[in-house]
N, CA, C and O atoms as a printed pandas DataFrame, in Angstrom:
     atom_number atom_name residue_name chain_id  residue_number  x_coord  y_coord  z_coord
0              1         N          MET        A               1   -4.463   12.203   -1.579
1              2        CA          MET        A               1   -3.063   11.992   -1.900
2              3         C          MET        A               1   -2.587   10.712   -1.204
3              4         O          MET        A               1   -2.840   10.504   -0.017
4              5         N          LYS        A               2   -1.916    9.889   -1.945
5              6        CA          LYS        A               2   -1.426    8.615   -1.443
6              7         C          LYS        A               2   -0.098    8.833   -0.716
7              8         O          LYS        A               2    0.800    9.493   -1.239
8              9         N          LYS        A               3    0.022    8.273    0.498
9             10        CA          LYS        A               3    1.241    8.429    1.288
10            11         C          LYS        A               3    1.824    7.074    1.642
11            12         O          LYS        A               3    1.101    6.086    1.768
12            13         N          LEU        A               4    3.111    7.042    1.797
13            14        CA          LEU        A               4    3.826    5.817    2.154
14            15         C          LEU        A               4    3.920    5.714    3.671
15            16         O          LEU        A               4    4.412    6.623    4.339
16            17         N          TYR        A               5    3.441    4.593    4.206
17            18        CA          TYR        A               5    3.506    4.310    5.632
18            19         C          TYR        A               5    4.060    2.910    5.832
19            20         O          TYR        A               5    3.970    2.062    4.943
20            21         N          ARG        A               6    4.636    2.672    7.009
21            22        CA          ARG        A               6    4.977    1.300    7.396
22            23         C          ARG        A               6    3.688    0.593    7.777
23            24         O          ARG        A               6    2.808    1.188    8.400
24            25         N          SER        A               7    3.576   -0.660    7.408
25            26        CA          SER        A               7    2.363   -1.415    7.674
26            27         C          SER        A               7    2.328   -1.898    9.116
27            28         O          SER        A               7    3.346   -2.310    9.673
28            29         N          LYS        A               8    1.140   -1.840    9.713
29            30        CA          LYS        A               8    0.951   -2.398   11.049
30            31         C          LYS        A               8    0.514   -3.854   10.960
31            32         O          LYS        A               8    0.866   -4.660   11.822
32            33         N          GLU        A               9   -0.245   -4.196    9.932
33            34        CA          GLU        A               9   -0.799   -5.538    9.806
34            35         C          GLU        A               9    0.150   -6.506    9.107
35            36         O          GLU        A               9    0.292   -7.653    9.531
36            37         N          ASP        A              10    0.800   -6.047    8.037
37            38        CA          ASP        A              10    1.634   -6.913    7.207
38            39         C          ASP        A              10    3.108   -6.615    7.487
39            40         O          ASP        A              10    3.799   -6.004    6.672
40            41         N          LYS        A              11    3.571   -7.060    8.656
41            42        CA          LYS        A              11    4.967   -6.797    8.978
42            43         C          LYS        A              11    5.615   -8.021    9.591
43            44         O          LYS        A              11    4.969   -8.809   10.281
44            45         N          LYS        A              12    6.900   -8.165    9.327
45            46        CA          LYS        A              12    7.706   -9.230    9.918
46            47         C          LYS        A              12    8.689   -8.632   10.919
47            48         O          LYS        A              12    8.874   -9.167   12.012
48            49         N          ILE        A              13    9.310   -7.531   10.543
49            50        CA          ILE        A              13   10.259   -6.863   11.439
50            51         C          ILE        A              13    9.765   -5.450   11.741
51            52         O          ILE        A              13    9.340   -5.159   12.859
52            53         N          GLY        A              14    9.823   -4.584   10.747
53            54        CA          GLY        A              14    9.450   -3.195   10.988
54            55         C          GLY        A              14    8.271   -2.704   10.178
55            56         O          GLY        A              14    7.817   -1.580   10.388
56            57         N          GLY        A              15    7.752   -3.513    9.250
57            58        CA          GLY        A              15    6.624   -3.108    8.430
58            59         C          GLY        A              15    7.001   -2.331    7.191
59            60         O          GLY        A              15    6.120   -1.836    6.487
60            61         N          VAL        A              16    8.298   -2.207    6.900
61            62        CA          VAL        A              16    8.750   -1.437    5.746
62            63         C          VAL        A              16    8.330   -2.120    4.448
63            64         O          VAL        A              16    7.735   -1.475    3.584
64            65         N          CYS        A              17    8.622   -3.393    4.294
65            66        CA          CYS        A              17    8.293   -4.111    3.054
66            67         C          CYS        A              17    6.782   -4.214    2.870
67            68         O          CYS        A              17    6.286   -4.092    1.750
68            69         N          GLY        A              18    6.058   -4.434    3.946
69            70        CA          GLY        A              18    4.599   -4.471    3.865
70            71         C          GLY        A              18    4.024   -3.132    3.439
71            72         O          GLY        A              18    3.091   -3.083    2.636
72            73         N          GLY        A              19    4.566   -2.053    3.963
73            74        CA          GLY        A              19    4.107   -0.712    3.584
74            75         C          GLY        A              19    4.427   -0.378    2.144
75            76         O          GLY        A              19    3.609    0.230    1.453
76            77         N          ILE        A              20    5.603   -0.765    1.679
77            78        CA          ILE        A              20    5.967   -0.532    0.281
78            79         C          ILE        A              20    5.064   -1.353   -0.635
79            80         O          ILE        A              20    4.636   -0.872   -1.685
80            81         N          GLY        A              21    4.778   -2.584   -0.240
81            82        CA          GLY        A              21    3.868   -3.422   -1.021
82            83         C          GLY        A              21    2.475   -2.825   -1.104
83            84         O          GLY        A              21    1.864   -2.834   -2.173
84            85         N          GLU        A              22    1.959   -2.304    0.009
85            86        CA          GLU        A              22    0.643   -1.668    0.015
86            87         C          GLU        A              22    0.641   -0.410   -0.850
87            88         O          GLU        A              22   -0.327   -0.151   -1.565
88            89         N          TYR        A              23    1.705    0.364   -0.789
89            90        CA          TYR        A              23    1.780    1.615   -1.545
90            91         C          TYR        A              23    1.760    1.372   -3.050
91            92         O          TYR        A              23    1.047    2.055   -3.785
92            93         N          PHE        A              24    2.545    0.396   -3.505
93            94        CA          PHE        A              24    2.636    0.121   -4.931
94            95         C          PHE        A              24    1.650   -0.939   -5.408
95            96         O          PHE        A              24    1.596   -1.233   -6.602
96            97         N          GLY        A              25    0.875   -1.513   -4.503
97            98        CA          GLY        A              25   -0.092   -2.533   -4.892
98            99         C          GLY        A              25    0.552   -3.849   -5.273
99           100         O          GLY        A              25    0.023   -4.581   -6.109
100          101         N          LEU        A              26    1.687   -4.157   -4.668
101          102        CA          LEU        A              26    2.415   -5.393   -4.944
102          103         C          LEU        A              26    2.349   -6.322   -3.744
103          104         O          LEU        A              26    2.035   -5.900   -2.631
104          105         N          ASP        A              27    2.647   -7.586   -3.985
105          106        CA          ASP        A              27    2.695   -8.560   -2.902
106          107         C          ASP        A              27    3.910   -8.255   -2.026
107          108         O          ASP        A              27    5.019   -8.088   -2.534
108          109         N          SER        A              28    3.703   -8.183   -0.729
109          110        CA          SER        A              28    4.798   -7.850    0.178
110          111         C          SER        A              28    5.867   -8.939    0.201
111          112         O          SER        A              28    7.024   -8.662    0.519
112          113         N          THR        A              29    5.496  -10.162   -0.129
113          114        CA          THR        A              29    6.489  -11.239   -0.190
114          115         C          THR        A              29    7.515  -10.967   -1.281
115          116         O          THR        A              29    8.702  -11.244   -1.104
116          117         N          LEU        A              30    7.066  -10.428   -2.403
117          118        CA          LEU        A              30    7.978  -10.069   -3.483
118          119         C          LEU        A              30    8.930   -8.959   -3.033
119          120         O          LEU        A              30   10.122   -9.003   -3.337
120          121         N          ILE        A              31    8.413   -7.977   -2.318
121          122        CA          ILE        A              31    9.250   -6.888   -1.804
122          123         C          ILE        A              31   10.273   -7.436   -0.806
123          124         O          ILE        A              31   11.438   -7.037   -0.824
124          125         N          ARG        A              32    9.837   -8.346    0.058
125          126        CA          ARG        A              32   10.757   -8.946    1.034
126          127         C          ARG        A              32   11.846   -9.758    0.339
127          128         O          ARG        A              32   13.007   -9.721    0.747
128          129         N          LEU        A              33   11.474  -10.487   -0.705
129          130        CA          LEU        A              33   12.452  -11.272   -1.449
130          131         C          LEU        A              33   13.508  -10.370   -2.089
131          132         O          LEU        A              33   14.699  -10.679   -2.052
132          133         N          ILE        A              34   13.075   -9.275   -2.664
133          134        CA          ILE        A              34   14.011   -8.309   -3.254
134          135         C          ILE        A              34   14.921   -7.727   -2.174
135          136         O          ILE        A              34   16.120   -7.558   -2.396
136          137         N          ALA        A              35   14.360   -7.422   -1.014
137          138        CA          ALA        A              35   15.155   -6.860    0.085
138          139         C          ALA        A              35   16.209   -7.851    0.568
139          140         O          ALA        A              35   17.351   -7.468    0.821
140          141         N          VAL        A              36   15.834   -9.120    0.696
141          142        CA          VAL        A              36   16.792  -10.137    1.147
142          143         C          VAL        A              36   17.897  -10.327    0.114
143          144         O          VAL        A              36   19.065  -10.474    0.474
144          145         N          ILE        A              37   17.537  -10.324   -1.162
145          146        CA          ILE        A              37   18.561  -10.444   -2.214
146          147         C          ILE        A              37   19.528   -9.266   -2.144
147          148         O          ILE        A              37   20.741   -9.448   -2.252
148          149         N          LEU        A              38   18.993   -8.057   -1.964
149          150        CA          LEU        A              38   19.864   -6.881   -1.856
150          151         C          LEU        A              38   20.763   -6.948   -0.628
151          152         O          LEU        A              38   21.902   -6.484   -0.666
152          153         N          ILE        A              39   20.264   -7.515    0.445
153          154        CA          ILE        A              39   21.077   -7.632    1.659
154          155         C          ILE        A              39   22.230   -8.596    1.431
155          156         O          ILE        A              39   23.351   -8.329    1.864
156          157         N          PHE        A              40   21.971   -9.721    0.752
157          158        CA          PHE        A              40   23.035  -10.696    0.521
158          159         C          PHE        A              40   23.992  -10.277   -0.586
159          160         O          PHE        A              40   25.177  -10.604   -0.524
160          161         N          VAL        A              41   23.512   -9.566   -1.590
161          162        CA          VAL        A              41   24.386   -9.126   -2.680
162          163         C          VAL        A              41   25.326   -8.028   -2.187
163          164         O          VAL        A              41   26.525   -8.045   -2.463
164          165         N          SER        A              42   24.767   -7.093   -1.469
165          166        CA          SER        A              42   25.593   -6.025   -0.891
166          167         C          SER        A              42   24.956   -5.613    0.429
167          168         O          SER        A              42   23.767   -5.843    0.647
168          169         N          GLY        A              43   25.715   -5.028    1.272
169          170        CA          GLY        A              43   25.201   -4.588    2.563
170          171         C          GLY        A              43   24.277   -3.392    2.452
171          172         O          GLY        A              43   23.683   -2.968    3.443
172          173         N          ALA        A              44   24.152   -2.841    1.239
173          174        CA          ALA        A              44   23.331   -1.650    1.038
174          175         C          ALA        A              44   21.854   -1.931    1.327
175          176         O          ALA        A              44   21.131   -1.034    1.760
176          177         N          GLY        A              45   21.402   -3.160    1.093
177          178        CA          GLY        A              45   20.011   -3.497    1.357
178          179         C          GLY        A              45   19.666   -3.374    2.828
179          180         O          GLY        A              45   18.594   -2.876    3.172
180          181         N          LEU        A              46   20.550   -3.816    3.694
181          182        CA          LEU        A              46   20.326   -3.727    5.137
182          183         C          LEU        A              46   20.336   -2.273    5.597
183          184         O          LEU        A              46   19.502   -1.861    6.404
184          185         N          ILE        A              47   21.272   -1.516    5.083
185          186        CA          ILE        A              47   21.345   -0.092    5.437
186          187         C          ILE        A              47   20.092    0.637    4.943
187          188         O          ILE        A              47   19.540    1.472    5.660
188          189         N          ALA        A              48   19.642    0.330    3.726
189          190        CA          ALA        A              48   18.438    0.962    3.177
190          191         C          ALA        A              48   17.215    0.605    4.007
191          192         O          ALA        A              48   16.358    1.457    4.240
192          193         N          TYR        A              49   17.121   -0.651    4.459
193          194        CA          TYR        A              49   15.984   -1.065    5.280
194          195         C          TYR        A              49   15.973   -0.324    6.608
195          196         O          TYR        A              49   14.924    0.145    7.049
196          197         N          ILE        A              50   17.121   -0.218    7.240
197          198        CA          ILE        A              50   17.200    0.476    8.535
198          199         C          ILE        A              50   16.865    1.956    8.382
199          200         O          ILE        A              50   16.170    2.529    9.222
200          201         N          VAL        A              51   17.358    2.574    7.313
201          202        CA          VAL        A              51   17.053    3.990    7.070
202          203         C          VAL        A              51   15.559    4.166    6.798
203          204         O          VAL        A              51   14.937    5.094    7.315
204          205         N          ALA        A              52   14.980    3.269    5.984
205          206        CA          ALA        A              52   13.545    3.352    5.682
206          207         C          ALA        A              52   12.723    3.150    6.945
207          208         O          ALA        A              52   11.703    3.813    7.134
208          209         N          TRP        A              53   13.157    2.238    7.812
209          210        CA          TRP        A              53   12.466    1.978    9.080
210          211         C          TRP        A              53   12.454    3.241    9.951
211          212         O          TRP        A              53   11.471    3.529   10.635
212          213         N          ALA        A              54   13.558    3.983    9.911
213          214        CA          ALA        A              54   13.665    5.193   10.721
214          215         C          ALA        A              54   12.897    6.369   10.115
215          216         O          ALA        A              54   12.398    7.225   10.844
216          217         N          ILE        A              55   12.802    6.413    8.777
217          218        CA          ILE        A              55   12.222    7.585    8.110
218          219         C          ILE        A              55   10.725    7.440    7.848
219          220         O          ILE        A              55    9.974    8.393    8.059
220          221         N          ILE        A              56   10.274    6.266    7.392
221          222        CA          ILE        A              56    8.871    6.076    7.015
222          223         C          ILE        A              56    8.025    5.963    8.282
223          224         O          ILE        A              56    8.296    5.115    9.132
224          225         N          PRO        A              57    7.013    6.802    8.414
225          226        CA          PRO        A              57    6.177    6.746    9.621
226          227         C          PRO        A              57    5.241    5.536    9.588
227          228         O          PRO        A              57    4.882    5.039    8.520
228          229         N          GLU        A              58    4.855    5.075   10.777
229          230        CA          GLU        A              58    3.900    3.981   10.871
230          231         C          GLU        A              58    2.506    4.519   10.578
231          232         O          GLU        A              58    2.164    5.638   10.960
232          233         N          ARG        A              59    1.708    3.705    9.895
233          234        CA          ARG        A              59    0.360    4.133    9.531
234          235         C          ARG        A              59   -0.457    4.432   10.786
235          236         O          ARG        A              59   -0.544    3.591   11.681
236          237         N          PRO        A              60   -1.061    5.631   10.858
237          238        CA          PRO        A              60   -1.933    5.933   11.992
238          239         C          PRO        A              60   -3.150    4.999   11.990
239          240         O          PRO        A              60   -3.557    4.512   10.936
240          241         N          GLY        A              61   -3.714    4.758   13.139
241          242        CA          GLY        A              61   -4.823    3.828   13.253
242          243         C          GLY        A              61   -6.086    4.263   12.539
243          244         O          GLY        A              61   -6.910    3.415   12.198
244          245         N          HIS        A              62   -6.269    5.550   12.300
245          246        CA          HIS        A              62   -7.500    6.035   11.680
246          247         C          HIS        A              62   -7.473    5.999   10.157
247          248         O          HIS        A              62   -8.479    6.329    9.529
248          249         N          ILE        A              63   -6.361    5.610    9.543
249          250        CA          ILE        A              63   -6.259    5.557    8.093
250          251         C          ILE        A              63   -6.436    4.117    7.631
251          252         O          ILE        A              63   -5.721    3.219    8.075
252          253         N          ASP        A              64   -7.410    3.903    6.723
253          254        CA          ASP        A              64   -7.693    2.571    6.190
254          255         C          ASP        A              64   -6.781    2.307    5.000
255          256         O          ASP        A              64   -6.575    3.185    4.163
256          257         N          VAL        A              65   -6.236    1.095    4.926
257          258        CA          VAL        A              65   -5.317    0.719    3.854
258          259         C          VAL        A              65   -6.008    0.752    2.503
259          260         O          VAL        A              65   -5.439    1.258    1.537
260          261         N          ASN        A              66   -7.220    0.224    2.414
261          262        CA          ASN        A              66   -7.912    0.078    1.134
262          263         C          ASN        A              66   -8.795    1.262    0.784
263          264         O          ASN        A              66   -9.429    1.251   -0.272
264          265         N          PHE        A              67   -8.861    2.276    1.623
265          266        CA          PHE        A              67   -9.754    3.400    1.374
266          267         C          PHE        A              67   -9.408    4.125    0.088
267          268         O          PHE        A              67  -10.301    4.398   -0.714
268          269         N          GLU        A              68   -8.139    4.446   -0.135
269          270        CA          GLU        A              68   -7.738    5.212   -1.305
270          271         C          GLU        A              68   -7.921    4.417   -2.585
271          272         O          GLU        A              68   -8.277    4.988   -3.616
272          273         N          ALA        A              69   -7.687    3.117   -2.543
273          274        CA          ALA        A              69   -7.784    2.306   -3.747
274          275         C          ALA        A              69   -9.232    2.061   -4.152
275          276         O          ALA        A              69   -9.525    1.963   -5.344
276          277         N          GLU        A              70  -10.151    1.959   -3.181
277          278        CA          GLU        A              70  -11.521    1.610   -3.491
278          279         C          GLU        A              70  -12.458    2.803   -3.569
279          280         O          GLU        A              70  -13.593    2.661   -4.023
280          281         N          SER        A              71  -12.013    3.970   -3.138
281          282        CA          SER        A              71  -12.926    5.107   -3.103
282          283         C          SER        A              71  -13.148    5.656   -4.506
283          284         O          SER        A              71  -12.225    5.740   -5.317
284          285         N          GLU        A              72  -14.394    6.025   -4.769
285          286        CA          GLU        A              72  -14.758    6.643   -6.029
286          287         C          GLU        A              72  -15.407    7.986   -5.716
287          288         O          GLU        A              72  -16.058    8.136   -4.681
288          289         N          PRO        A              73  -15.237    8.946   -6.591
289          290        CA          PRO        A              73  -15.857   10.243   -6.323
290          291         C          PRO        A              73  -17.377   10.121   -6.354
291          292         O          PRO        A              73  -17.937    9.372   -7.154
292          293         N          TYR        A              74  -18.019   10.855   -5.489
293          294        CA          TYR        A              74  -19.476   10.832   -5.402
294          295         C          TYR        A              74  -20.033   11.699   -6.516
295          296         O          TYR        A              74  -19.650   12.860   -6.658
296          297         N          ASN        A              75  -20.934   11.137   -7.303
297          298        CA          ASN        A              75  -21.529   11.853   -8.423
298          299         C          ASN        A              75  -22.991   12.102   -8.094
299          300         O          ASN        A              75  -23.824   11.204   -8.217
300          301         N          GLU        A              76  -23.298   13.318   -7.677
301          302        CA          GLU        A              76  -24.671   13.665   -7.327
302          303         C          GLU        A              76  -25.375   14.164   -8.579
303          304         O          GLU        A              76  -24.776   14.848   -9.410
304          305         N          GLY        A              77  -26.634   13.821   -8.707
305          306        CA          GLY        A              77  -27.393   14.329   -9.840
306          307         C          GLY        A              77  -27.646   13.254  -10.878
307          308         O          GLY        A              77  -27.986   12.121  -10.538
308          309         N          ASN        A              78  -27.481   13.607  -12.137
309          310        CA          ASN        A              78  -27.810   12.728  -13.251
310          311         C          ASN        A              78  -26.840   11.565  -13.326
311          312         O          ASN        A              78  -25.636   11.764  -13.492
312          313         N          ASN        A              79  -27.357   10.356  -13.203
313          314        CA          ASN        A              79  -26.518    9.158  -13.244
314          315         C          ASN        A              79  -26.866    8.374  -14.499
315          316         O          ASN        A              79  -27.715    7.483  -14.466
316          317         N          ASN        A              80  -26.215    8.702  -15.596
317          318        CA          ASN        A              80  -26.443    8.019  -16.873
318          319         C          ASN        A              80  -25.432    6.913  -17.059
319          320         O          ASN        A              80  -24.504    7.036  -17.859
320          321         N          ASN        A              81  -25.604    5.848  -16.333
321          322        CA          ASN        A              81  -24.688    4.714  -16.405
322          323         C          ASN        A              81  -25.214    3.718  -17.421
323          324         O          ASN        A              81  -26.299    3.168  -17.231
324          325         N          LYS        A              82  -24.476    3.470  -18.497
325          326        CA          LYS        A              82  -24.891    2.556  -19.558
326          327         C          LYS        A              82  -24.965    1.116  -19.073
327          328         O          LYS        A              82  -25.710    0.316  -19.640
328          329         N          ASP        A              83  -24.213    0.770  -18.040
329          330        CA          ASP        A              83  -24.199   -0.596  -17.530
330          331         C          ASP        A              83  -25.365   -0.878  -16.588
331          332         O          ASP        A              83  -25.573   -2.023  -16.188
332          333         N          ASP        A              84  -26.123    0.148  -16.231
333          334        CA          ASP        A              84  -27.234   -0.018  -15.305
334          335         C          ASP        A              84  -28.407   -0.646  -16.054
335          336         O          ASP        A              84  -28.961   -0.044  -16.974
336          337         N          LYS        A              85  -28.777   -1.859  -15.653
337          338        CA          LYS        A              85  -29.835   -2.612  -16.323
338          339         C          LYS        A              85  -31.153   -2.441  -15.575
339          340         O          LYS        A              85  -31.557   -3.322  -14.816
340          341         N          THR        A              86  -31.813   -1.326  -15.783
341          342        CA          THR        A              86  -33.127   -1.112  -15.201
342          343         C          THR        A              86  -34.144   -1.093  -16.308
343          344         O          THR        A              86  -33.902   -0.532  -17.376
344          345         N          TYR        A              87  -35.282   -1.704  -16.060
345          346        CA          TYR        A              87  -36.321   -1.808  -17.070
346          347         C          TYR        A              87  -37.627   -1.263  -16.523
347          348         O          TYR        A              87  -37.988   -1.549  -15.381
348          349         N          ASP        A              88  -38.336   -0.485  -17.319
349          350        CA          ASP        A              88  -39.649    0.011  -16.937
350          351         C          ASP        A              88  -40.703   -0.982  -17.393
351          352         O          ASP        A              88  -40.718   -1.391  -18.553
352          353         N          ILE        A              89  -41.575   -1.364  -16.489
353          354        CA          ILE        A              89  -42.614   -2.342  -16.838
354          355         C          ILE        A              89  -43.965   -1.677  -16.716
355          356         O          ILE        A              89  -44.991   -2.312  -16.962
């Protein structure tokens, strides 16, 4: 199950935008740009960021960012992969 965490690696202030970017697979710069626009258009963006900073937990050190996206289920037994180019000589 995919969970939302604040980023430890991709953060400028609290890691909220970096964590949202990692969760949705988007560039964190785009998320930050949207957040800054919301802050200048209305004060709701700043309030939302502070609330998210307080509510979203920081990613624990034992959880890998790319593990969920790159992991594939292990298929034991018959592996009939059509793309496998093996030749008997």
